[in-house]
C-alpha positions as CSV (number, residue, x, y, z in Angstrom):
1,M,-9.6,-6.4,47.7
2,A,-10.7,-9.3,45.3
3,V,-8.0,-8.4,42.7
4,A,-5.2,-7.8,45.4
5,F,-5.8,-11.2,47.1
6,T,-6.0,-12.8,43.8
7,G,-2.7,-11.3,42.7
8,A,-1.1,-12.4,45.9
9,L,-2.2,-15.8,45.8
10,M,-1.2,-16.4,42.2
11,L,2.3,-15.0,43.0
12,S,2.7,-16.8,46.3
13,D,5.1,-19.7,46.8
14,R,3.4,-20.5,50.1
15,A,-0.2,-20.3,49.2
16,P,-1.0,-24.0,50.6
17,S,0.7,-22.8,53.9
18,V,-1.3,-19.7,54.0
19,L,-4.5,-21.4,53.5
20,R,-3.6,-24.0,56.1
21,V,-2.7,-21.2,58.7
22,T,-5.7,-19.2,57.7
23,F,-8.6,-21.9,57.7
24,G,-6.9,-24.7,59.8
25,D,-7.9,-28.0,59.6
26,R,-11.0,-27.2,57.7
27,T,-9.0,-26.7,54.5
28,R,-7.8,-30.3,54.6
29,R,-11.4,-31.6,55.5
30,L,-12.5,-29.3,52.4
31,W,-10.0,-30.7,50.2
32,E,-10.8,-34.3,50.6
33,R,-14.4,-33.7,50.3
34,I,-13.5,-32.3,46.7
35,D,-11.2,-35.0,46.1
36,A,-13.1,-37.9,47.5
37,G,-10.5,-40.6,46.5
38,G,-8.0,-38.8,48.6
39,R,-5.2,-38.8,46.2
40,T,-4.3,-35.1,46.7
41,D,-3.6,-33.3,49.7
42,L,-3.7,-29.6,49.5
43,I,-1.3,-29.0,52.2
44,T,1.5,-31.0,51.3
45,A,1.4,-31.3,47.6
46,R,0.1,-29.4,44.5
47,P,-2.2,-31.1,42.3
48,E,-0.9,-32.0,38.8
49,T,-3.1,-29.2,37.5
50,D,-4.6,-26.3,38.9
51,F,-6.9,-25.3,36.0
52,V,-10.0,-25.5,37.9
53,V,-8.5,-23.1,40.6
54,H,-7.5,-20.6,38.0
55,V,-11.2,-20.6,36.5
56,A,-12.9,-20.4,40.0
57,I,-10.7,-17.5,41.1
58,W,-10.6,-15.4,38.4
59,S,-14.3,-16.0,37.6
60,A,-14.9,-14.6,41.3
61,V,-12.8,-11.7,40.6
62,A,-14.6,-10.8,37.5
63,V,-18.2,-11.1,39.1
64,L,-17.0,-9.1,42.1
65,V,-15.6,-6.3,40.1
66,A,-18.3,-6.0,37.5
67,L,-21.0,-6.0,40.3
68,A,-19.2,-3.0,41.9
69,I,-18.8,-1.0,38.6
70,W,-22.4,-1.9,37.6
71,T,-22.4,-0.7,33.9
72,W,-22.2,-2.3,30.6
73,W,-19.2,-0.7,29.8
74,G,-17.6,-1.5,33.1
75,L,-18.3,-5.1,32.6
76,L,-16.5,-4.9,29.7
77,A,-13.6,-3.0,31.0
78,T,-13.6,-5.8,33.7
79,A,-13.2,-8.4,31.6
80,V,-10.4,-6.9,29.5
81,G,-8.6,-5.4,32.5
82,A,-9.0,-8.7,34.4
83,F,-7.4,-10.7,31.7
84,G,-4.5,-8.1,31.2
85,L,-3.9,-8.5,34.9
86,S,-4.0,-12.1,35.0
87,V,-1.7,-12.2,32.0
88,M,0.7,-9.8,33.8
89,I,0.6,-12.0,37.2
90,E,1.2,-15.2,35.3
91,L,4.3,-13.6,33.8
92,A,5.3,-12.4,36.9
93,Q,5.3,-15.8,38.5
94,G,8.1,-16.7,36.3
95,R,10.2,-13.6,37.6
96,W,9.5,-13.4,41.4
97,S,8.5,-16.9,42.3
98,S,10.8,-20.0,42.8
99,T,8.1,-22.5,42.7
100,R,5.4,-21.2,40.4
101,Q,5.7,-21.5,36.8
102,V,4.5,-19.5,33.6
103,E,1.9,-21.7,31.9
104,L,-0.3,-21.0,28.8
105,R,-2.8,-23.4,30.3
106,D,-3.2,-21.1,33.4
107,V,-3.9,-18.0,30.9
108,A,-6.4,-20.3,29.2
109,A,-8.1,-21.0,32.7
110,N,-7.9,-17.4,33.8
111,A,-9.6,-16.5,30.5
112,L,-12.2,-19.2,30.7
113,G,-12.9,-17.8,34.5
114,I,-13.0,-14.4,33.6
115,S,-15.6,-15.2,30.9
116,A,-17.8,-17.2,33.0
117,G,-17.6,-14.4,35.7
118,A,-18.5,-11.7,33.3
119,A,-21.5,-14.0,31.7
120,G,-22.6,-14.7,35.4
121,A,-22.6,-10.4,36.2
122,A,-24.2,-9.9,32.6
123,L,-27.0,-12.2,33.8
124,V,-27.4,-10.3,37.2
125,Y,-27.5,-7.0,35.2
126,L,-30.3,-8.4,32.8
127,A,-32.3,-9.9,35.8
128,W,-32.0,-6.7,37.8
129,S,-33.1,-4.8,34.7
130,A,-36.1,-7.0,34.3
131,I,-37.1,-6.8,37.7
132,A,-36.7,-3.1,38.0
133,G,-39.1,-2.6,34.9
134,A,-41.7,-4.9,36.3
135,L,-41.6,-3.0,39.4
136,A,-41.6,0.4,37.5
137,A,-44.5,-0.8,35.7
138,L,-46.4,-1.9,38.5
139,S,-45.9,1.5,40.6
140,R,-47.3,3.4,37.4
141,R,-50.7,1.6,37.8
């Protein structure tokens, strides 16, 4: 679901309107908190760059998919597959969207987000292994 949602959002010409309809006035209030200066309005204007949005979305995708697969090989496959998908979606924007543009900066942001998400999932894997090992050692006593 995370991958499907991300694909739809990245290809959507109407993403700001969908957010407004889905979350109502909370979207505007949240954006005002993020942009304390009030220079950017999510509903009526796009920020000059959406680098942070790409990082956050693809990081979430990588974490969710990697945690669902839960193997080290799955983590690697998640990172490679998510990056490939993000490039395909970015290229599709130029073909199927009238307001979205293909940007190398977005691909870089996607890669950074996927790397961060994969690193976060790896930390969860390591923490889980350490906890499981400690619990196993305690149960043998």
